[in-house]
C-alpha positions as CSV (number, residue, x, y, z in Angstrom):
1,M,6.9,19.0,12.3
2,L,3.5,17.4,12.7
3,I,3.0,13.9,11.2
4,S,-0.5,12.8,10.3
5,I,-1.0,9.1,10.7
6,I,-4.1,8.0,8.7
7,I,-5.8,4.6,9.4
8,P,-8.9,3.2,7.7
9,S,-10.7,0.7,10.0
10,Y,-13.4,-1.9,9.5
11,N,-14.2,-4.7,12.0
12,R,-10.7,-4.7,13.5
13,A,-11.5,-4.9,17.2
14,H,-9.2,-7.9,17.6
15,L,-6.2,-6.2,15.9
16,I,-6.4,-2.4,16.0
17,G,-5.1,-2.2,19.6
18,D,-1.8,-3.6,18.5
19,T,-1.6,-1.1,15.7
20,L,-2.4,1.9,17.9
21,N,0.1,0.7,20.5
22,S,2.8,0.8,17.9
23,I,1.9,4.4,17.3
24,L,2.0,5.3,21.0
25,D,5.4,3.7,21.2
26,Q,6.9,6.0,18.5
27,T,10.0,7.8,19.7
28,Y,8.9,10.8,17.7
29,K,6.0,12.4,19.6
30,S,4.7,15.2,17.3
31,W,1.9,13.3,15.5
32,E,-1.8,13.1,15.2
33,C,-3.6,9.8,14.5
34,I,-6.7,10.0,12.3
35,I,-8.8,6.9,12.2
36,V,-11.8,6.8,9.8
37,D,-14.1,3.9,10.3
38,D,-15.9,2.3,7.4
39,G,-19.0,1.1,9.2
40,S,-17.7,-1.5,11.7
41,T,-20.3,-3.9,13.2
42,D,-18.1,-5.3,15.9
43,N,-16.8,-3.3,18.9
44,T,-14.1,-1.5,17.0
45,L,-15.6,1.9,18.0
46,E,-15.5,1.1,21.7
47,I,-11.8,0.4,21.4
48,L,-11.2,3.6,19.5
49,K,-13.1,5.6,22.1
50,A,-10.9,4.1,24.8
51,Y,-7.7,5.0,23.0
52,Q,-9.0,8.5,22.2
53,A,-9.6,9.0,25.9
54,K,-6.1,7.7,26.6
55,D,-4.3,10.1,24.2
56,E,-5.7,13.4,22.8
57,R,-3.6,13.0,19.7
58,I,-5.8,10.1,18.6
59,H,-9.0,11.1,16.7
60,F,-11.6,8.9,15.0
61,Y,-14.4,9.7,12.6
62,L,-17.2,7.7,10.9
63,R,-17.4,7.7,7.2
64,P,-20.4,9.8,6.2
65,E,-23.2,7.7,4.6
66,H,-23.1,9.8,1.5
67,R,-19.5,8.9,0.8
68,L,-18.6,5.7,-1.1
69,K,-17.9,2.8,1.2
70,S,-14.2,1.8,0.8
71,A,-10.9,2.0,2.6
72,N,-9.7,4.5,0.1
73,T,-12.6,6.8,0.9
74,C,-11.6,6.6,4.5
75,R,-8.0,7.4,3.6
76,N,-9.1,10.5,1.7
77,I,-11.3,11.7,4.5
78,G,-8.2,11.3,6.7
79,I,-6.2,13.4,4.4
80,E,-8.9,16.0,4.3
81,K,-8.9,16.2,8.1
82,S,-5.1,16.1,8.5
83,N,-3.0,19.0,9.8
84,G,0.4,17.6,9.3
85,D,3.0,18.4,6.7
86,F,3.8,14.7,6.3
87,L,1.5,11.7,5.9
88,Q,2.0,8.2,7.3
89,F,-0.6,5.7,5.9
90,L,-1.2,2.7,8.1
91,D,-3.6,-0.2,7.8
92,S,-5.5,-1.2,10.9
93,D,-3.7,-4.6,11.2
94,D,-0.1,-3.5,10.6
95,L,2.6,-2.1,12.9
96,L,5.4,0.5,12.9
97,S,8.7,0.0,14.6
98,P,9.4,2.5,17.4
99,N,11.9,4.7,15.4
100,K,10.1,4.5,12.1
101,I,8.7,8.0,11.9
102,K,11.7,9.7,13.7
103,L,14.3,8.2,11.3
104,Q,12.3,8.8,8.2
105,L,11.5,12.4,9.1
106,Q,15.2,13.1,9.8
107,A,16.0,11.8,6.3
108,I,13.2,13.6,4.5
109,L,13.5,17.1,6.0
110,D,15.7,18.4,3.2
111,T,14.0,18.6,-0.2
112,S,13.0,15.0,-0.4
113,D,9.3,14.1,-0.9
114,V,9.3,10.4,0.1
115,A,11.2,8.2,2.5
116,Y,10.8,4.5,2.8
117,G,12.2,1.5,4.8
118,G,12.2,-2.2,5.0
119,Y,9.5,-4.6,6.2
120,R,9.0,-7.8,8.1
121,Y,6.2,-10.3,7.8
122,F,4.3,-11.6,10.9
123,K,1.1,-13.4,11.8
124,K,0.7,-12.8,15.6
125,I,2.0,-10.0,17.8
126,E,4.1,-12.6,19.7
127,D,5.9,-13.4,16.5
128,I,7.3,-9.8,16.1
129,E,10.7,-10.5,17.9
130,G,11.4,-13.4,15.6
131,A,10.2,-11.7,12.3
132,K,13.0,-11.8,9.8
133,K,14.0,-8.8,7.8
134,I,13.6,-9.2,4.1
135,P,16.7,-8.0,2.1
136,K,15.8,-6.4,-1.2
137,P,18.2,-5.4,-4.0
138,Y,16.3,-2.1,-4.5
139,Y,17.0,-0.8,-1.0
140,K,18.8,2.5,-1.9
141,N,18.1,6.2,-2.7
142,Y,16.5,7.2,-6.0
143,N,16.5,10.6,-7.9
144,T,13.3,9.8,-9.6
145,G,10.2,7.8,-9.0
146,I,10.4,6.1,-12.4
147,S,13.8,4.7,-11.5
148,F,12.5,3.4,-8.2
149,L,9.5,1.7,-9.9
150,E,11.8,0.1,-12.5
151,A,14.0,-1.2,-9.7
152,L,10.8,-2.7,-8.0
153,G,9.9,-4.3,-11.4
154,N,13.4,-5.7,-11.8
155,S,13.2,-7.4,-8.4
156,G,9.6,-8.5,-8.9
157,S,8.7,-7.0,-5.5
158,F,6.8,-4.2,-3.8
159,V,6.9,-1.8,-0.8
160,P,3.9,-1.9,1.6
161,P,2.1,1.4,2.0
162,H,3.1,1.9,5.7
163,A,6.8,1.6,4.8
164,Y,6.6,5.1,3.3
165,L,6.5,8.6,4.8
166,V,5.2,11.2,2.3
167,R,5.3,14.9,2.1
168,K,1.6,16.0,1.9
169,S,2.3,18.6,-0.8
170,C,3.5,15.7,-3.0
171,V,0.1,13.9,-2.4
172,F,-1.7,17.0,-3.5
173,K,0.3,17.1,-6.7
174,S,-0.3,13.4,-7.4
175,G,-3.9,13.2,-6.4
176,M,-6.0,11.5,-3.8
177,W,-6.7,7.7,-3.4
178,D,-9.0,6.3,-6.1
179,E,-12.1,5.5,-4.2
180,T,-13.5,3.2,-6.9
181,L,-10.6,0.7,-6.9
182,K,-11.1,-2.5,-5.0
183,S,-7.7,-4.2,-5.5
184,N,-4.1,-2.9,-5.7
185,Q,-5.2,0.5,-4.4
186,D,-1.9,1.2,-2.8
187,G,0.0,0.2,-6.0
188,E,-1.9,2.7,-8.1
189,F,-1.8,5.5,-5.5
190,F,1.9,5.2,-4.7
191,C,2.8,4.9,-8.4
192,R,1.3,8.5,-8.9
193,V,3.0,9.7,-5.7
194,L,6.4,8.4,-6.7
195,L,6.2,9.8,-10.2
196,K,5.7,13.3,-8.7
197,A,8.4,12.9,-6.0
198,N,11.6,14.7,-6.6
199,Y,13.7,12.4,-4.5
200,I,13.1,9.0,-2.7
201,K,15.3,8.2,0.3
202,Y,15.8,4.7,1.7
203,V,16.2,4.7,5.6
204,P,17.7,1.4,6.7
205,D,16.4,1.0,10.2
206,S,12.9,2.5,9.8
207,E,11.1,-0.8,9.6
208,V,7.5,-1.8,9.5
209,Y,5.6,-5.0,10.2
210,Y,3.2,-6.4,7.6
211,R,0.6,-8.8,9.0
212,I,-0.1,-12.0,7.1
213,H,-3.6,-13.4,7.4
214,D,-5.0,-16.9,7.3
215,A,-6.4,-18.7,4.3
216,P,-10.0,-17.2,4.2
217,R,-8.7,-13.6,3.6
218,V,-6.0,-14.8,1.1
219,S,-8.6,-16.8,-0.9
220,S,-10.8,-13.8,-1.3
221,L,-8.0,-12.2,-3.3
222,H,-8.3,-15.0,-5.9
223,T,-12.0,-14.5,-6.9
224,L,-12.9,-13.5,-10.4
225,N,-14.0,-10.0,-9.4
226,A,-10.7,-9.5,-7.5
227,F,-8.6,-10.4,-10.5
228,E,-10.8,-8.2,-12.7
229,E,-10.1,-5.3,-10.4
230,R,-6.4,-6.0,-10.2
231,I,-6.2,-6.0,-14.0
232,R,-8.1,-2.7,-14.1
233,S,-5.6,-1.2,-11.5
234,W,-2.6,-2.2,-13.7
235,K,-4.2,-0.8,-16.8
236,I,-4.6,2.5,-14.9
237,I,-0.9,2.3,-13.8
238,Q,0.1,1.6,-17.4
239,K,-1.5,4.9,-18.4
240,H,0.3,6.7,-15.6
241,L,3.6,5.4,-17.0
242,K,2.9,6.0,-20.6
243,P,4.3,9.6,-20.8
244,Y,7.7,8.4,-19.4
245,D,10.5,7.2,-21.5
246,L,11.1,3.7,-20.3
247,N,13.9,1.6,-21.6
248,N,12.3,-1.7,-20.9
249,G,9.2,-1.1,-18.7
250,L,10.2,-3.6,-16.1
251,Y,7.6,-2.5,-13.6
252,I,4.7,-3.2,-15.8
253,K,6.2,-6.3,-17.4
254,S,6.9,-7.8,-14.0
255,A,3.3,-7.1,-12.8
256,K,1.8,-8.5,-16.0
257,K,3.9,-11.7,-15.8
258,N,2.9,-12.3,-12.1
259,L,-0.7,-11.5,-12.7
260,F,-0.8,-13.7,-15.8
261,R,0.7,-16.6,-13.9
262,M,-2.1,-16.4,-11.2
263,I,-4.9,-15.9,-13.7
264,V,-3.9,-18.8,-15.8
265,I,-4.4,-21.1,-12.8
266,K,-7.5,-19.6,-11.4
267,H,-9.5,-17.9,-14.2
268,P,-7.7,-18.5,-17.6
269,K,-10.7,-17.2,-19.7
270,L,-9.9,-13.7,-18.3
271,I,-6.8,-13.8,-20.6
272,L,-9.1,-13.8,-23.6
273,K,-10.9,-10.7,-22.3
274,N,-7.7,-8.9,-21.9
275,L,-5.6,-10.0,-24.9
276,I,-3.9,-6.7,-25.6
277,F,-2.9,-6.2,-22.0
278,F,-1.4,-9.7,-21.7
279,R,0.1,-9.8,-25.2
280,Q,3.7,-10.4,-24.2
281,P,3.2,-13.2,-21.6
282,L,0.5,-14.7,-23.9
283,I,2.8,-15.0,-26.9
284,F,5.2,-17.0,-24.8
285,K,2.5,-19.2,-23.3
286,L,0.7,-19.9,-26.6
287,K,3.6,-22.0,-27.6
288,N,2.3,-24.5,-25.0
289,N,-0.5,-26.5,-26.6
290,R,-2.0,-27.5,-23.2
291,F,-2.4,-23.9,-22.3
292,T,-4.1,-23.1,-25.6
293,K,-6.6,-25.8,-24.9
294,R,-7.3,-24.5,-21.4
295,I,-8.3,-21.0,-22.5
296,L,-10.3,-22.1,-25.6
């Protein structure tokens, strides 16, 4: 079975080598790696050419100028060019453990549509050996995507996109990546994928590594535009979930609560612009007079 590994890249010359090495180290060998560059201005392309010369399974493409500039566009181009029956999404700064694809493919080869595993945080490649596994209460199998999403909401957590292995036919049923979203793109995409999945399998030892960046990148996530985009993404997700009979809607409630908490600190007037969306956390907070004064 061929696995298509899809990577969007943009100015990752200093990091993408680590990512590609983690692919070359996979114990499962039947894969193709499709890298779509979003207009890098550093020497990312030179590094990609070197890896392509090293291994014929690695292919890279440039995003056409007529296509919208975004990582999601690059992911969609990767899907369009893929030949595999299963898709592995991977960001150009993250890593896969050596048995990740092998173990998940073994688990998913029945009638399952999605497999996923745990993740560890790291900053530098030399930190990998000491990276601690993060135990999560939702680590188990699920018969439906909605039950998995509710478990994520109950724990107030998430699963990074490269922790999943997805049957391509499930992606075709759920739809491609939203190329207009600029925040929480993976949350919106995998919400749709999980809702279309007939079974979700947890594979304990199929781990991935999630890179943590320094303050400048983190601070960019707290701009006004970034929060507006995040709100928009969750409004879209809320529409995806509307047809389903949810007992308590923990997935959306948890997201609104966390988002509300951050916006109150950074951009409280955004609450006024989204009163209906933040109705529940707002009712609780309005009992606090100091908060009322801040937003008014």
